[in-house]
N, C-alpha and C positions, 0 to 999 in steps of 0.2 A: 428125601421123600420117596424116591424110587425103591430103595431097599426096604423101607417100611411098608410100602403098599404092594410090593411084588407078590407076597403070599395071597393077596386078595383079588388079584387080577387073573383073567383067563390064561391058561397055559399056552393056548394057541394064538394069542394076540401078538401083534407087532407093537412093541412099546418103544416110543421115542421119549426120552426123559432128559431134556437139557436143563442145566442149571441156568439161573439168570447170568448174564454175561459180565456183570459188574461186581467185583469183590466188595463186600461190606464188612469192615472190621467191627468187632464187638469186644470191648474191653471187659475181661473177666479177671477174677482174682489171680494174679501172677502170670497172666498170659493174654494174648489177643487171639480170639477165635474169629474165623472168617465165615460168613454166610455169603449169599449171593443175591443181588438185586436185579430186577428187570427194568427199573426206572428210578429216578430220583425226584421226589416232590418236597419242596420246602413249605411246610405247613404254616410257618410264621409269615412268609412272604406270599403264601397262597399261589404258588406257581411251580411249574415243572422246570427242573434244570435239565433233565433228560426225560422226554415223554415216552409213551408206549410204541410209537411208530416204528422205531428201529427194531426192537425185539419182536414186534408183531410180524414184520416182514421176514425176519430170520426164521421164525417158527413156521411161517407159511411156506417158505422155500424148503425147509427141511422135510415138512410133511409131504409136500408135492413130489419131492425127489424120492421119497420112500413109499409113496402111494400111487404108483403109475396106473393102477386099475381104478382109481377114484372110489375106493371102498368107503363106507360110512366111517365117520371119525367121532371118537369120544375124547374130550379134552378135560384133564383133571389138573387143577392148580391149587397150590397151598399158599396162603397169605398173599403176598404180592402177585404170585402166579395165578391165584384164584381171581383176584381183581382183574388181571390181564385176560384171563381165559375167555370171557364172552366177546371181548374185542377181537381175539384171535379167531374164535368161532365164526364171527361174521365174515372173515376174509378167507376161510378155508372151506372149499366146496365139500358138501356132504357131511358137515358137522351135524350130528344128531343129538348129542348130549354134552353139556358142560357141567362139570362138578367143581364147585369152589369149596375149599376146606379152610376154615379159619380166616375168612375174608369178608369184605363187604362188596357186593356187586353194586356198582354205581348206576342207579336208575337213569340219571341224566346222560350217561354214555351209551345206553342201550335203548334202541327203538324197535318197536314192533313194525312189521311182522318179522319173526325169527323162524328159521327152519329147524331150530333145536330147542330142547328143554333145558332150563337152568335149575340146578339143584344145589342148595347150600347145606353144608355140614359144618356145624359149629360146636365147639366145646362150651358147656355151660359155665365153666370157670375161666374162660379166656379173658385175661387181663390186658392183652395187647390190643385186641379188637373186641370190645364188649358185645355180647350176644344181642343185647337190645338194639344196638346200632345196626348190626347186620340184619336183624329181623325187620327193622323199619324199612330198610332198602328192599327186602323181599315184598313187603306190603305195597311199596310204591311201584315195583315191577308188575305186581298183579293188577294194580289200578290201571296200568298201561296195557292190560291184556297180554302180558308176556307169561308164558307157561313157566312157572317156577315153583320149587318146593323148598321146605325148611325142615331140617333134621337137627335137633339139639341132642348132644351126647353128654350125659351126666358124668360127673367126676373127671372131666377132661378140660384142659386149658388150651393154650395155643400150641397144639402138638398133634401128632398122628399116633393114635392109640389103637388098641384092638377094637374098641367100639367104633372108631372112625373107619378102620379097615373093613369091618363087617358091613357098615352102611355103604361104603364104596362098592363092595362086592354085590350087595343087594341091588343097588341102583344100576350098576353095569349089567347085571343079569336081567333086570327088568327092561331097560331101555337100550343098552349098548351092544346087544348081540350083533356079531358080524362087524364090529367097529375096529378101527385101527387104534 
């Protein structure tokens, strides 16, 4: 995510880009590829095996160590990281903007009032997290008077594309000036 978004972020920004702490194997043709997870949820048992508390505390500590002046913060997360982003935003002082890419913000995990705006960027062709599901969560957030926006990117799946990067740049320029 970091390498793909770097061209769209301000050159003078301090960027902290941790991967999820847990390796997540994905079996592909003739090899195993590893991604990273922030938490583990068993959708069949409907329970967390590892919830967001530990990674949330790690990210908070990393940001606090790297932001001694308590500058405004923008948090950008992709997929699981996007789901986690508003929860992290609630525990980090001076969070001003949360951008979730290819994720569902969970309305039942976020309560108003918030000191930050939540913006969702979603690929129209996302098969991992259908756009309609993510949009439904945005509507529920708005019903709770949580400032949130929705940005659908055509010809994009569950990925970071040029269109996603341009939208991130636009949002950071609009909301995130002087952010970490």
